[in-house]
C-alpha positions as CSV (number, residue, x, y, z in Angstrom):
1,M,120.3,89.4,98.3
2,M,123.6,89.8,99.9
3,I,124.6,87.6,102.9
4,F,127.0,89.1,105.4
5,D,128.9,87.1,108.0
6,V,128.2,89.0,111.2
7,P,130.2,88.0,114.3
8,T,127.6,86.8,116.8
9,D,127.3,84.2,119.6
10,K,123.7,83.5,118.5
11,S,122.6,80.3,116.8
12,R,121.3,80.4,113.2
13,V,117.8,79.0,112.4
14,A,116.5,78.6,108.9
15,T,113.0,78.1,107.7
16,Y,110.8,78.2,104.6
17,I,107.8,80.4,104.4
18,E,105.4,81.5,101.7
19,E,106.5,84.6,99.7
20,E,103.5,86.6,100.6
21,L,104.0,85.9,104.3
22,K,107.7,86.9,104.0
23,Q,106.7,90.2,102.4
24,K,104.3,91.0,105.2
25,L,106.9,90.0,107.8
26,E,109.4,92.4,106.2
27,K,106.9,95.2,106.3
28,L,106.1,94.6,110.0
29,A,109.8,94.5,110.9
30,A,110.4,97.8,109.0
31,L,107.5,99.4,110.8
32,E,109.4,98.7,114.0
33,D,112.7,99.7,112.5
34,R,114.1,96.2,113.1
35,S,115.7,93.6,110.9
36,V,113.6,90.6,110.1
37,S,116.0,88.5,112.2
38,N,115.6,90.7,115.2
39,F,111.8,91.0,114.8
40,L,111.5,87.2,114.7
41,E,113.8,86.7,117.7
42,R,111.6,89.0,119.7
43,L,108.4,87.1,118.6
44,I,110.0,83.8,119.4
45,K,111.1,85.0,122.8
46,Q,107.5,86.2,123.6
47,V,106.1,82.7,122.7
48,V,108.8,80.9,124.7
49,D,108.4,83.2,127.7
50,Q,104.6,82.6,127.6
51,A,105.1,78.8,127.4
52,E,107.5,79.0,130.4
53,R,105.0,81.0,132.5
54,E,102.3,78.5,131.7
55,G,104.6,75.6,132.7
56,R,104.5,74.0,129.2
57,I,108.3,74.1,129.0
């Protein structure tokens, strides 16, 4: 796996997940023609937006 330094103003978040879950995540991201990073950012935004609408944060 190659890691590229991409100029961005976004923060980096690292996590550990099971290999099987990672493989499924990669397939889902590919189905939407997105990087895993972009796919996860969209999912996280949806969860945060929902929490804000519900007044939880």
